[in-house]
C-alpha positions as protocol buffer text, in pm:
chain_id: "A"
residue {
  index: 1
  type: MET
  ca { x: 204 y: 592 z: 1111 }
}
residue {
  index: 2
  type: PRO
  ca { x: -99 y: 538 z: 912 }
}
residue {
  index: 3
  type: ILE
  ca { x: -187 y: 243 z: 784 }
}
residue {
  index: 4
  type: TYR
  ca { x: -291 y: 240 z: 379 }
}
residue {
  index: 5
  type: GLU
  ca { x: -485 y: -11 z: 208 }
}
residue {
  index: 6
  type: TYR
  ca { x: -371 y: -96 z: -132 }
}
residue {
  index: 7
  type: VAL
  ca { x: -495 y: -267 z: -401 }
}
residue {
  index: 8
  type: CYS
  ca { x: -296 y: -452 z: -684 }
}
residue {
  index: 9
  type: ASN
  ca { x: -396 y: -303 z: -983 }
}
residue {
  index: 10
  type: GLU
  ca { x: -280 y: -617 z: -1165 }
}
residue {
  index: 11
  type: CYS
  ca { x: -416 y: -913 z: -947 }
}
residue {
  index: 12
  type: GLY
  ca { x: -688 y: -736 z: -745 }
}
residue {
  index: 13
  type: HIS
  ca { x: -540 y: -879 z: -401 }
}
residue {
  index: 14
  type: ASP
  ca { x: -579 y: -608 z: -145 }
}
residue {
  index: 15
  type: PHE
  ca { x: -345 y: -577 z: 194 }
}
residue {
  index: 16
  type: GLU
  ca { x: -248 y: -290 z: 413 }
}
residue {
  index: 17
  type: ALA
  ca { x: 79 y: -126 z: 509 }
}
residue {
  index: 18
  type: LEU
  ca { x: 213 y: 85 z: 804 }
}
residue {
  index: 19
  type: GLN
  ca { x: 368 y: 377 z: 659 }
}
residue {
  index: 20
  type: LYS
  ca { x: 515 y: 752 z: 702 }
}
residue {
  index: 21
  type: MET
  ca { x: 344 y: 976 z: 589 }
}
residue {
  index: 22
  type: SER
  ca { x: 670 y: 1070 z: 401 }
}
residue {
  index: 23
  type: ASP
  ca { x: 710 y: 757 z: 222 }
}
residue {
  index: 24
  type: ALA
  ca { x: 663 y: 714 z: -155 }
}
residue {
  index: 25
  type: PRO
  ca { x: 339 y: 478 z: -200 }
}
residue {
  index: 26
  type: LEU
  ca { x: 437 y: 97 z: -231 }
}
residue {
  index: 27
  type: SER
  ca { x: 451 y: -4 z: -661 }
}
residue {
  index: 28
  type: ASP
  ca { x: 492 y: -394 z: -539 }
}
residue {
  index: 29
  type: CYS
  ca { x: 232 y: -649 z: -500 }
}
């Protein structure tokens, strides 16, 4: 499973998430 890097548009917090390619993108910080 790939690791995706996210950046929150509201607070600027960046984090990584291990997700399946078929999973929907995360929307919560």
